[in-house]
C-alpha positions in Angstrom: 56.8 7.6 -52.6 58.1 8.8 -55.9 58.0 12.4 -57.1 55.6 11.6 -59.9 53.2 10.1 -57.4 53.5 13.2 -55.2 52.8 15.5 -58.1 49.7 13.5 -59.2 48.3 13.5 -55.7 48.8 17.3 -55.3 47.1 17.9 -58.7 44.2 15.7 -57.8 43.8 17.4 -54.4 43.7 20.8 -56.2 41.1 19.5 -58.7 38.9 18.1 -56.0 39.0 21.3 -54.0 38.3 23.4 -57.0 35.3 21.2 -58.0 33.9 21.5 -54.5 34.5 25.2 -53.8 33.2 26.3 -57.2 30.0 24.3 -56.5 30.5 21.9 -59.4 30.3 19.0 -57.1 28.0 19.3 -54.1 26.6 17.2 -51.3 28.0 14.0 -50.0 30.2 13.4 -53.1 31.7 16.9 -52.7 32.6 16.3 -49.1 34.1 12.9 -49.9 36.2 14.4 -52.6 37.5 17.2 -50.3 38.4 14.6 -47.6 40.1 12.4 -50.2 42.0 15.4 -51.5 43.1 16.2 -48.0 44.4 12.7 -47.6 46.2 12.9 -50.9 47.8 16.2 -49.9 48.8 15.0 -46.5 50.3 11.7 -47.8 52.2 13.6 -50.5 53.6 16.1 -48.0 54.9 13.4 -45.6 56.0 11.1 -48.5 54.2 8.1 -47.0 51.1 6.2 -48.0 49.8 3.6 -45.5 48.0 1.6 -48.2 51.3 1.2 -50.1 52.9 -0.3 -47.1 50.0 -2.7 -46.5 50.1 -3.9 -50.1 53.9 -3.9 -50.3 53.9 -1.3 -53.1 56.4 1.4 -53.8 56.6 4.2 -56.4 60.0 5.4 -55.2 62.7 4.6 -57.7 65.5 2.4 -56.5 69.1 3.4 -57.0 71.3 1.0 -59.0 74.8 0.3 -57.8 
């Protein structure tokens, strides 16, 4: 997982948490956003996204030799 991907995921997690805890988004949608934000935060911390491996994607830059 590339650093840009990690930063975007952390920012989205913070936005989702802010929306939920300020009461802007409530109910089922709010809970879904908080769970999704938690997943984004966890995957950015461990630098691994299971969906990327399933679909064969990578956002990590490769080094040229």
